[in-house]
C-alpha positions in Angstrom: 25.8 -4.9 -1.2 26.6 -8.1 1.2 27.6 -5.5 4.3 24.3 -3.7 3.7 22.0 -6.6 3.7 23.2 -8.5 6.6 21.5 -7.0 9.1 18.4 -6.7 6.9 18.2 -10.3 6.5 18.5 -10.8 10.3 15.5 -8.5 10.6 13.9 -10.7 7.8 14.7 -14.0 9.8 15.8 -15.2 6.4 19.1 -16.1 4.9 18.8 -15.5 1.0 20.0 -18.3 -1.1 19.8 -16.3 -4.0 21.3 -12.9 -3.2 20.4 -11.3 -6.7 17.0 -11.9 -5.9 17.2 -9.9 -2.6 19.3 -7.3 -4.7 16.7 -7.1 -7.3 13.9 -6.4 -4.8 15.9 -3.5 -3.4 16.9 -1.8 -6.7 14.9 1.2 -7.8 14.1 1.8 -11.4 16.4 4.9 -11.2 19.1 2.9 -11.1 18.5 0.9 -14.5 19.9 1.8 -17.7 16.8 1.4 -19.8 13.0 0.3 -19.8 14.1 -3.1 -21.2 16.4 -3.4 -18.1 13.5 -2.9 -15.7 13.3 -6.4 -15.1 16.3 -6.1 -12.9 14.6 -3.9 -10.6 11.7 -4.1 -8.1 8.8 -3.5 -10.3 8.0 -7.3 -11.1 8.4 -8.4 -7.7 6.3 -5.4 -6.3 3.2 -7.1 -8.4 3.9 -10.6 -6.9 4.6 -9.2 -3.3 1.1 -7.2 -3.4 -0.7 -10.7 -4.0 1.3 -12.4 -1.4 0.7 -9.8 1.2 -3.2 -9.9 0.4 -3.2 -13.8 0.8 -1.6 -14.0 4.0 -3.2 -10.9 5.7 -6.8 -12.6 4.6 -5.6 -15.5 6.4 -4.5 -13.8 9.4 -8.0 -11.7 9.5 -9.9 -14.9 8.7 -8.4 -16.4 11.8 -8.3 -13.7 14.3 -11.8 -12.0 13.3 -13.9 -15.3 13.3 -17.0 -13.9 14.0 -17.1 -11.0 11.5 -18.7 -11.1 8.0 -16.9 -10.6 4.7 -17.9 -6.7 4.4 -16.0 -6.0 8.0 -12.9 -8.3 7.2 -12.8 -6.7 3.6 -12.5 -3.3 5.0 -9.8 -4.5 7.4 -7.6 -6.0 4.7 -7.8 -2.7 2.7 -6.7 -1.1 5.6 -3.5 -3.4 6.1 -2.3 -3.7 2.7 -2.6 -0.1 1.8 0.6 2.0 1.2 0.5 3.6 4.7 0.8 0.2 6.2 3.8 -0.9 3.9 5.4 2.6 4.8 5.0 2.0 8.4 6.7 -1.7 8.1 9.4 -0.2 5.9 10.1 2.5 8.4 10.4 -0.1 11.3 12.6 -2.2 9.7 14.9 1.0 8.1 14.2 -0.3 4.8 15.2 3.1 3.1 19.2 2.7 3.8 19.2 -0.4 1.9 17.3 0.6 -1.4 19.7 0.9 -4.4 18.9 4.3 -5.9 20.5 6.6 -8.5 22.2 9.4 -7.0 19.6 12.0 -8.3 16.6 9.9 -6.9 18.8 9.8 -3.6 19.3 13.6 -3.5 15.5 14.0 -3.9 14.6 12.1 -0.8 13.9 8.8 -2.3 15.1 6.9 0.6 12.1 8.4 2.7 9.6 8.7 -0.2 6.5 6.8 0.9 5.7 5.7 -2.5 9.1 4.0 -3.2 9.1 2.3 0.3 5.8 1.0 0.0 6.7 -0.6 -3.6 10.3 -1.9 -2.2 8.3 -3.5 0.8 6.0 -5.4 -1.4 9.1 -6.5 -3.5 10.8 -7.7 -0.5 7.8 -9.7 0.5 7.9 -11.5 -2.9 11.6 -12.0 -2.8 11.1 -13.8 0.8 8.1 -15.9 -1.0 10.4 -16.9 -4.1 13.5 -17.8 -2.2 12.0 -19.3 1.0 8.4 -20.1 0.0 5.1 -19.0 1.5 6.7 -19.7 5.1 9.3 -17.4 4.8 7.0 -14.7 3.6 4.5 -15.5 6.1 6.8 -15.3 9.1 7.8 -11.8 8.0 4.1 -10.5 7.4 3.0 -12.2 10.8 5.6 -10.5 12.8 4.6 -6.7 11.5 1.2 -6.7 10.3 -0.3 -8.9 13.3 0.2 -5.8 15.7 -1.5 -3.4 13.4 -4.4 -6.0 12.8 -5.1 -5.7 16.5 -4.7 -2.3 17.3 -8.5 -1.5 16.3 -10.7 -3.8 17.2 -13.4 -1.8 15.3 -13.5 -2.4 11.7 -12.0 0.7 9.7 -14.7 3.0 8.0 -14.2 2.6 4.2 -15.7 5.9 2.7 -15.2 4.7 -0.9 -17.2 1.3 -0.1 -19.9 2.9 1.7 -20.3 5.4 -0.9 -20.2 2.8 -3.8 -22.8 0.8 -1.8 -25.2 4.1 -1.4 -25.0 4.8 -5.1 -26.0 1.2 -6.0 -28.8 1.2 -3.6 -30.0 4.2 -5.4 -29.9 2.5 -8.9 -27.1 5.1 -9.7 -23.8 4.7 -11.7 -20.9 4.0 -9.6 -18.6 6.9 -8.3 -16.2 8.4 -10.5 -13.0 9.7 -9.2 -10.9 12.1 -11.1 -7.2 13.5 -10.4 -7.7 17.2 -10.9 -4.2 18.5 -9.3 -1.0 17.3 -8.5 1.3 19.6 -6.4 4.5 19.6 -4.4 8.1 17.9 -5.1 7.8 14.7 -7.1 9.3 12.6 -4.0 6.3 13.7 -1.8 3.5 15.2 -4.1 -0.1 16.3 -2.7 -3.1 14.7 -4.8 -6.5 16.6 -5.5 -9.1 14.1 -6.1 -12.6 14.9 -7.2 -15.5 12.2 -6.8 -19.0 12.3 -8.6 -22.1 10.9 -8.3 -25.0 11.2 -10.6 -27.5 13.8 -9.2 -24.9 15.1 -6.7 -22.7 18.2 -7.0 -18.9 17.0 -7.2 -16.6 17.4 -4.1 -12.9 17.3 -4.0 -10.1 16.9 -1.4 -6.6 16.5 -0.8 -4.3 13.8 0.3 -0.5 12.6 0.1 -1.7 9.6 -1.9 -4.3 9.2 -4.5 -6.0 6.4 -2.4 -6.2 8.7 0.9 -7.7 11.6 -1.2 -10.1 9.4 -2.9 -11.2 8.3 0.8 -11.4 12.0 1.6 -13.3 13.1 -1.0 -15.9 9.9 -0.7 -16.3 10.7 3.0 -16.8 14.3 2.4 -19.6 13.6 -0.1 -21.2 11.0 1.9 -21.5 13.6 4.8 -23.1 15.9 2.2 -25.6 13.5 1.2 -26.4 12.6 4.8 -26.8 16.4 5.8 -29.0 16.5 2.5 -31.1 13.5 3.4 -31.7 14.7 7.2 -32.1 18.3 6.6 
């Protein structure tokens, strides 16, 4: 394990005092013997890493986009902490080759599975935070998220938020999202999500993640609503 993590630590610009912490962050649940042993995998670290990432990205946005309101900043943060951003960073640092997987999970494409890459990346952020403090985690996040933050100077469109705000403005209950189908291989599923709002015919959309499919469905329903309003 030591040989496989030396170059990763160089990329992270951090040498772990607790090597076991790094190993745990890189260990997928497929390698653990039972559910009671899952504390030795990345899952708990993933929970913490998600919060650390959110905090650092929020501060980056707060400082860089000093003239934007809360809504625009929130949309930017949503885009920067979602799975697609995490996968992009994980692929950049070649995280997949360091993940500890069962043979079965590896043969099924686990090292390139977007869900696994995103989860392990969050666990890695938590490991940096626990071993080197916020400074270590922030250094890594700034190195790889700042470029993404500056790529699009227009706040991203968040269809789910806009649909929710529309429904609230009409005095309606919040939109309801339902998974109606999941197809494809386990390591790369395609989700079909249906969104419904009171008084409107439900609309469904497909995506490589539930979050993406929800955004697509919300966007499609918004377009239908606008067409009706202007028809």
